[in-house]
Structure formats: structure tokens, C-alpha cells
DRENMI-425190 format. One record per residue: residue in one letter; x, y, z of N, C-alpha, C in turn. Coordinates in steps of 0.1 Angstrom, whole numbers, plus 5000, padded with zeros to 4 digits. Layout:
aXYZXYZXYZ...
//
This chain:
m829627955194828627845192829027775179i829027645180829127555168827927465167t827627435154826427355152826827225145c826327115150826626985144825526945135f825926925123824926875113825226725110i824226635113824426495111823626465098r824226405089823526355076823426205077y822226165077821926015077821525965064e822025845060821425775049820625665056i819325655054818525555061817825465051e817425355056816625255049815225315046p814825335033813625405030812325335036t812425205037811325125043811225135058q812225195064812225205079812225345084k811525435076811425575080810725585094a809825505097809125515110810125485121d811025395119812025365129812925485131f813325555121814125675122813325785129e812025795127811225895134811125865149t811025735153811125705167812425745173y813525705166814825745170815025895172a814425975162814526115163813726175175r812526115178811826165189812526135202n813126015203813925985215815026085217w815726125206816826225208816226355212g815026385208814326505211814226525226q814226415234814226415248815626415254a816426325249817726305255818726415252i818826465240819826565236819726685245p818626755246818526875254818926845269r818426725274818726695288820226675290c820926645280822426615282823226745278g822626855275823326975274823527035260a822926985250823027045236821727115233d821827215225820627295220820127225207l819127145209818627065197817827155188i818227165176817427245166816427145160g816727025157815726925153816326815145y815526705144815726595135814726605124f815226575112814426585100814426455092a813226405090813026285082812626315068p812826215059812426235045810926275044h810626365035809226395032808926395017e809726475009809526484995810926474989g811026414977812426404971813026274976s814226284981815026164985814226094996s814225964995813525885006814625825016t815925855013816925805022817725905030l817526035027818326135035817526195046a818226195058817626255070818726335077y818326425086819326515092818926525107g820026545115819926595129820826715130v820326815138821026945139820926995154y822127015160822127075173823327155175s823327245185824427335187824927315201v826227345202827027345215827927465215p828327505227829127625228830527605222s831127485223832527465219832727315217l833927275211834227135210834427065224a834927145233835027085247833627055253a832727145250831327125255830727005248y831026985235830626875228831026745234e832326735238832926615244832126585257d831826685265831126675278829726625275y829026685265827726645261827726495256r828626455248828726315243828826215255a829626255265829826165277828526155284k827826265286826526265293825526185285l825526195272824526125263824825975264a826125935264826425795265826025735278a825925815289825525765302824025775304d823325845296821925865297821125745294p820225695302819425575299818725575286l818025685282817425685269818425695258g819525765260820525775250821125635247r821425555257821925415255820925335248e819625345253818525275247818425305232n818525435229818325475215819525425206y820725425211821825375204821625225201d821125155211820925005210819724985200f818725065200817625055191818125065176a818925165174819425185160820325065156m821125015165822024895161821124775159q820124755166819324635165818424645152r817824755149816924775138817624795125k818824845125819724875114819024955103f818325065107817725155098818625265093i819825285099820825385095821825305087r822025345074823025295065824325365067r824225495069825425575070825125705078e826125755085826025875094827225955092d827126075088828226175087827926295095r828926345102828726465110829826565107t829326695107830226805105829826915114f830826995118830627105127830827235120l829827325120829927455113829627565123r830127685120829727795128829027895119l828027965125827228065117828128175112a828028195099828828305093828028415088s826728405087825828515081825328615091a825528595104825028685114825728815114p825128925117823728935121822828935109h821628885110820728875099819929005099g819529045086818729165085817229135087k816529235089815029225091814429215077p813329125076812629105063811929235059
//
């Protein structure tokens, strides 16, 4: 399993737009085959950093997921929404694998 971490730099005055974008991905991403961990909007501290996190079994599965997401009506609508509203200044994504498992009991 690999996990994709997306780091967004957003317009601080458009946090509500990012939250709408995040909720839309909350529907489209799982439907297209990724295990969505969540989207996270600024709360305290930085007003411009936001994150999206989801897992897929492999990079091949990621490519399949991306194709499904691009063809998904809500996925296309959400991409267009972000392009029109321009609330995302920058988007970086990295793929990591869990290295700390198994976790101990508290």
C-alpha cells in the first residue's frame, strides 16, 4: 500500500472554496477506487496550508484510479471548479509507504 500526500498552498481568503473542493473529493475519490483518509483545511497556525491524503495498493492502481477520476462527472466538475475559482496556488504530491508498522498498543 502506498499513500499519496497532497500539500496545497491555498488562498487564505478562499478557505470555504477549498472546503467545498474537499467535500466533493470525499465523494469522488472513494468511488474511483482510492482509500480516502481525508482532506484537511487550515484551522490554527498557517492559513495557506491544506492537505489531501489517500492510499492505493500500487502505482499501477494509482494510474487506474486517476483515469477513473478524470472520467467521473463530479471529478471533472471539481477540477473545473478549482480552475475557475483559483483558490489553489500550488499543489505538490508525494507517495510514501508506512514504515512504522506494526504499531504497539497504547
